[in-house]
C-alpha positions, 0 to 999 in steps of 0.5 A, a space after each residue: 780359942 788358943 787362949 785361956 782367961 781367968 782373973 788376969 793370972 799367967 801359969 805356967 806348968 812344966 813336967 819331968 821325968 822326976 815325975 813331978 808337975 810345976 805350976 809357975 806364975 809369970 811376973 811383970 818381969 817375966 821372971 816365975 813364981 812357984 805356986 805349987 809341986 803336984 805329986 800325983 804321977 808314979 812315972 815320967 810325965 811326958 804331956 800336959 795340957 791345960 782345959 777349962 771344965 765347967 768354968 774350972 780351970 784343970 790340968 791334964 797330964 800323960 805319964 810313961 804308963 799310959 795313964 792320963 790324970 786330971 788335976 787342979 793345978 791351983 790347988 794341987 789336988 787330983 780330981 781324976 785318974 784315967 788308968 791305962 788311957 793309952 797301952 803305952 806312954 802318952 806322949 802328946 795332949 793338946 786342946 781340942 774345940 768344945 773344951 776337948 782334948 785330944 791325946 796321942 801315944 806310942 801305941 800309936 792310937 789317938 784319942 778326943 776326950 771330953 773330960 774323962 770320957 773317950 769321944 772318938 778313937 783314931 788308929 794312926 800307926 802302928 808306930 808311936 804318933 808323937 803328935 796329935 792336933 786339931 786342923 779344923 771340925 772332925 779333921 786332925 793333924 798326926 805326926 807319926 813315927 812312919 815319918 808322915 802325917 796323917 790327916 784324920 777325919 771322921 771315917 779315918 786317914 784321908 791324906 797322908 804327907 811323905 817328905 821325912 826322912 824318920 820318925 815325926 815329933 812335933 806339928 804346929 799350924 801358921 796361925 796367919 795361913 790355916 792352909 799351911 802347917 809345919 813338921 819337925 823330926 829325928 831328921 832334923 828337917 822342917 817341913 812346910 805343907 799345904 794341905 791341899 798340895 802336899 810339901 812346899 817346902 823341906 830346910 835342914 833346920 838342926 844337925 840332930 832331933 828336932 823335939 819341937 816347934 812353935 810358932 807366934 806371928 809368923 815367927 817359929 822357934 824349933 829346939 833340938 838335941 843339937 843344943 840350939 833353939 833357933 827363931 825362923 821368919 816366914 815371910 815370902 813363902 820361905 824360912 828365914 833364919 832370924 836368931 838363934 841361942 845356944 845350951 852349950 851341952 844341954 838338949 832343949 826339949 820344949 819351949 813357949 812364946 809369952 808375949 812380946 816375943 819372950 821364949 821360956 825353954 825347958 832343956 835337961 834339967 833346967 829352965 831358961 828365959 829369953 827376955 823380949 828386948 829389941 835386940 831379940 830375932 837377930 842373927 849374926 853368922 861371927 863366933 860366939 862366947 858360950 856359958 853354961 848359965 847364959 844363954 846367948 844372943 847371936 846380933 848381926 852386924 847392924 847393932 855396931 855397938 853391940 860387940 859379937 858375943 854379947 851376952 844378954 841377961 837371960 840366966 837359967 831360972 831353975 835347975 830341975 831334978 831331970 829333963 823338963 820335958 814339956 812346958 806350958 803357959 796359959 794366959 787367963 782372964 775370966 
């Protein structure tokens, strides 16, 4: 299940190269209230993931030294320290079915965890495995440093998807059609794949590395080294650019959808919120007037009342001390 529920809380977790995990609570106004700062790592933190174990909400975090730490995100205390879970940087942690966790690393391996025990290990690539996600029972998709996406079954790699020119960074499965998934990478390409037939299409989404892609209700958002976040609408088997924002000189490392298409983005040392309004998801090819302290909505000509360069109330929520490498959201109700 994609959402975790517990006592009407909406939690956001962020991690950074400052070695700190921060837990936030999303307010009704979409503002974030800092609940705790967890300082349990001694090296860069590059991946985080919520999970439920024995009815308790826990947080997995992976660092650049290959360690995975399990903590209580509300109390802020360390529960379990898995030293050298991988031999190199843990660049991915994702939930899997059965309250399990997937991890992948620069060491080219993927692992399936049940709490702190390895249930299954995959040799994915001799190069970094940047992302690893569950596709279905006993099947997984891996984003690889050799420019491929690999499907992995119980007997190992069972299918290879080739289409990127270099390292693949992130994967997302289309919620409305489980036969389709998307990949992004250092080549700036967005590739759409059918698990049966292979590459459906590839488009040049950004001018530089695409670090992440995420999805909600047939909308996709990509974030990039080119300082842009782009909103895409998938319809009629094609991607259509629906909107974009720019952070000027800030690379965008990660992001998530809140409800109502609100986005939280993590950039080089900052957290940004893009509030949900009727204007979101629109595109303008006119000039933009950009500000370091604002995100810019670019509006189409059909909004006659809105001038070109309209600036919404989006603002920098917080200046972090280092790059916000990962942003994570969980809505919990129990």
